[in-house]
KOLFI-64426 format. One line per 4 residues: number of its first residue (from 1); for each residue y, z, x of C-alpha. Coordinates in Angstrom, 2 decimals. Last residue first. Layout:
N
NUM	Y/Z/X  ... .
This chain:
106
106	13.52/15.95/7.89  12.52/14.47/10.98  11.35/17.05/14.18  8.19/15.20/14.40 .
102	6.23/17.73/12.91  8.54/17.52/9.80  7.90/13.85/9.67  3.97/14.02/9.71 .
98	4.08/16.43/6.99  6.34/14.34/4.85  3.81/11.41/5.60  1.06/13.58/4.40 .
94	2.32/13.80/0.81  -0.92/14.60/-0.76  -1.70/12.06/-3.33  -4.84/11.28/-2.03 .
90	-7.09/8.03/-1.97  -10.20/6.73/-0.21  -11.79/3.62/-0.25  -15.22/2.16/0.22 .
86	-17.43/4.94/0.27  -21.26/4.49/0.38  -21.37/4.28/4.28  -19.70/7.54/4.76 .
82	-17.21/7.72/7.77  -14.37/7.18/5.03  -15.19/10.70/3.68  -15.25/12.42/7.09 .
78	-11.78/11.03/7.83  -10.13/12.02/4.61  -11.74/15.54/4.70  -10.15/15.76/8.30 .
74	-6.93/14.57/6.88  -6.77/17.02/3.91  -7.62/19.98/6.41  -4.78/18.85/8.85 .
70	-2.46/18.57/5.67  -3.35/21.95/4.65  -2.56/23.38/7.95  0.83/21.28/7.91 .
66	2.11/22.38/4.48  1.35/20.34/1.51  3.94/18.59/-0.88  1.82/16.71/-3.79 .
62	3.10/13.24/-4.40  3.90/11.67/-7.64  3.23/8.38/-9.34  0.27/7.99/-6.92 .
58	-1.00/4.45/-5.70  -4.10/3.30/-6.15  -5.13/0.22/-4.65  -6.50/-3.19/-6.07 .
54	-7.00/-5.98/-3.50  -5.49/-9.14/-1.99  -5.17/-8.83/1.82  -3.82/-11.38/4.08 .
50	-2.02/-13.05/1.46  -1.64/-17.00/2.06  1.55/-18.26/1.06  1.72/-21.91/0.76 .
46	2.87/-22.02/-3.00  -0.67/-22.73/-4.37  -1.77/-19.72/-2.10  1.12/-17.53/-4.06 .
42	-0.36/-18.77/-7.37  -3.76/-17.37/-5.99  -2.54/-13.96/-5.21  -0.59/-13.90/-8.44 .
38	-3.77/-14.59/-10.43  -5.59/-12.32/-8.32  -3.46/-9.34/-9.01  -2.05/-10.01/-12.64 .
34	-4.81/-7.43/-14.51  -3.79/-4.77/-12.23  -0.03/-5.11/-12.61  1.40/-6.03/-9.60 .
30	2.87/-4.74/-6.32  3.33/-7.21/-3.56  3.61/-5.76/0.00  5.43/-8.33/2.22 .
26	4.91/-7.83/6.07  7.82/-8.61/8.15  6.71/-6.34/11.22  9.10/-3.58/9.66 .
22	7.41/-3.53/6.58  8.69/-5.56/3.36  8.32/-3.96/0.01  7.99/-5.82/-3.34 .
18	7.72/-4.44/-7.03  6.46/-5.24/-10.55  5.30/-8.85/-9.65  5.28/-11.18/-12.64 .
14	5.22/-15.05/-10.92  9.03/-15.08/-10.72  9.01/-12.11/-8.65  6.76/-13.54/-6.44 .
10	8.61/-16.56/-6.17  11.64/-14.64/-5.00  9.98/-12.74/-2.35  8.13/-15.89/-1.21 .
6	11.55/-17.81/-0.91  12.89/-14.75/0.97  9.93/-14.56/3.45  10.13/-18.33/4.05 .
2	7.66/-20.74/2.93  6.36/-23.15/5.64 .
């Protein structure tokens, strides 16, 4: 079985742009859009099976919002996600910063 360190090194060698390891050990790999499936297949060939391989939109800049606007944005996102025709919903609102402030973080 491939270790996380080997997977990280191999992913960089395959052309990944960036990597993140979550607290639970989940490895998120950022690739150029045109390389996503090639890198996923190469990882599988090395014994690393991706749980998910999908394109996502990640904002370059997050927009700061206050708690009242954050609640509105979250309600709108929830409403959009409930629609059958909607597959993904993206936002550049900095909802994590609002949650941290609400929990006493900085």
